[in-house]
N, C-alpha and C positions, 0 to 999 in steps of 0.2 A: 459860553462854552462851561460845561462843568468840570470837574475835578475827574471824572470815569474819563472823560473823552479827551482831556489833556494826558491824562497816564496812557492812553491807549497811542495817540500821537507819539508823544516820548518813547514809548517803549518801541515803536517801528523805527523811530530815528535811533534808539540806541541800537537796536539791531542791526540796521543798515551799518551804523558807525563799526560796530564790531565786525562784521563781514569785511568792510575796507580794510580795517586795522589786520585782520588776519590773513587774506587772501590778496591784498595789496601792498599794503605799508609795511609788512613784516618781510615777504619777499623782496622787496625793495632794499631794504636794510642788510639783508644777509646774502641775496643773489649779487646784487648792485651796488654794494657798500654806499648805500645812501638813507643813511638815518635820519635824516630831516622828517621825513614821510611819518615814522614811527612817533616822533617827538609831536608834530602836528596832530595827526590823526588821533594818537594816544591821548593827548592831553582832550581833544572835543569830547572822546567818546568817554573819558573818565568823568566830565562833566555832566554828561548827559546819564551815565549810569549815576551819579549822586542824584541828580534832579530825580529820575525813574524810581530811586527808591523813597526820596521823600514823598512822591505820590504815591507809591503804593500805600506807605505808612498811612498817609491823608484819607485815602479812599478806602483802605481797609479799615479803617476807624470811625466811618462813615457807614459802611455795611457791616460793619462788627464780624470781620472775617476771623476765623481760627487761626491759630499759629500753624498750620499745616499749609493753608493758602498762604499766608506769607512767605512761609520757606519756598513754597512751589515758585512764587514771583521772584524770589532771590536766585534761587538757580537757574530759572529761566533765563533771567537777565545776564549770567556768568557763560551759559552754553550757548555755541553759535547755533543760529535759529530758534532759541528759547524765547525770546522776547515774540516771535510770531505764532508760536504755539501755545503761548499763554494766552496772548490776544484771541486766538483763533477758538482755542476750547473754552477759556474762562472769561475772559474781559467782554468780548462781541458780546455773549449770550446776556452776559448780566447789564448790557448797556441797552438790549431787545425787551427788558423786563419793563 
């Protein structure tokens, strides 16, 4: 498996972890006073975010991306559903070349 495929897979898992964090763990914390979910899922999400950023740099260097593409990938990882959009609009077509 090449680094671009790994970036795509990690991006999907990072996006899923963000959605779980925002739409499950945080409501559990604030509505049901159960902060353990934010601790566990937040740590997992943070780990995936860092790994995603490392792979963005590795793949970006290989494909000689512009700063704009790096910024787009970074911003995509911050916003909910962003990794899915980045994957569909940019990474998937890149993988099909």
